[in-house]
C-alpha positions in Angstrom: -32.1 36.8 10.8 -28.3 37.7 11.8 -25.3 35.3 11.7 -24.6 33.7 15.1 -20.9 33.5 16.0 -19.4 30.9 18.1 -18.0 32.9 21.2 -17.2 29.6 23.3 -13.9 29.9 24.7 -13.7 26.1 24.7 -14.3 25.9 21.1 -11.5 24.0 19.8 -10.2 24.0 16.1 -11.2 20.9 14.3 -8.7 18.2 14.2 -7.5 17.2 10.6 -7.0 14.0 9.0 -3.7 13.0 8.3 -2.2 10.1 6.0 -3.6 6.8 7.0 -5.7 8.4 9.6 -9.2 10.0 9.0 -11.1 12.0 11.5 -14.7 11.6 11.6 -16.7 14.2 13.3 -20.3 14.1 12.1 -22.7 15.5 14.7 -25.3 13.3 13.4 -23.3 9.9 13.0 -23.0 7.3 15.8 -19.3 7.4 15.4 -16.9 10.2 16.2 -13.2 9.6 16.2 -10.5 8.4 14.1 -10.2 5.6 11.4 -6.9 3.9 10.9 -6.6 2.5 7.2 -3.6 1.4 5.6 -3.1 -0.8 2.4 0.2 -2.5 1.7 0.8 -5.5 -0.8 -2.8 -6.2 -1.5 -4.2 -5.9 2.1 -6.0 -3.4 3.8 -6.0 -3.0 7.2 -8.8 -0.9 9.1 -9.4 0.0 12.7 -11.8 2.6 14.2 -10.6 4.7 17.4 -13.7 6.1 18.9 -13.6 9.1 21.2 -15.8 7.9 23.7 -13.8 4.6 24.2 -10.5 6.5 24.5 -11.5 9.5 26.6 -11.6 12.3 23.7 -10.3 13.1 20.4 -6.6 13.7 21.4 -6.7 10.5 23.2 -8.1 8.5 20.4 -5.6 10.2 17.8 -2.6 9.1 20.2 -3.9 5.5 20.5 -4.3 5.5 16.5 -1.0 7.1 15.8 0.8 4.4 18.1 -1.0 1.5 16.6 -0.2 3.0 13.0 3.3 3.4 13.8 3.6 -0.3 15.2 1.6 -1.6 12.1 3.9 0.0 9.8 7.1 -1.3 11.4 5.5 -4.9 11.4 4.4 -4.7 7.7 7.3 -3.0 6.3 9.8 -5.2 8.0 7.9 -8.5 6.7 8.8 -10.7 4.0 6.6 -10.9 0.9 5.3 -14.2 -0.6 4.7 -13.7 -4.3 4.6 -9.8 -3.7 1.9 -10.1 -1.0 2.1 -10.2 2.8 2.4 -13.6 4.2 -0.6 -15.1 6.0 1.5 -15.0 9.4 2.3 -11.3 8.7 -1.5 -10.7 8.3 -2.7 -12.6 11.3 -0.2 -10.6 13.5 -1.3 -7.3 12.1 -5.0 -8.1 12.4 -4.3 -9.3 16.1 -2.3 -5.9 16.6 -5.5 -4.0 15.4 -7.9 -6.2 17.5 -5.6 -5.6 20.8 -5.1 -1.7 20.2 -5.7 0.4 23.5 
């Protein structure tokens, strides 16, 4: 058996995960896309950005990066209560994640 090479000219190099953004590209998985996950002051926020919903890997990455920037701005600019995020900040962040497009 010989080795097969991929000579497909449309073959793209794999996208790499970044801080707070993890790339899922498992061929056998039901999900392909990006996972945003950020923890601050004892609270973790997670949102998935599927390639199918956003029209491809680059578009789902762009949506995830935009949401991450907005989420970081909200969290980092918020006041803490006993070192934790306030309930209002958590609700705003969860709504932001749910509404991400």
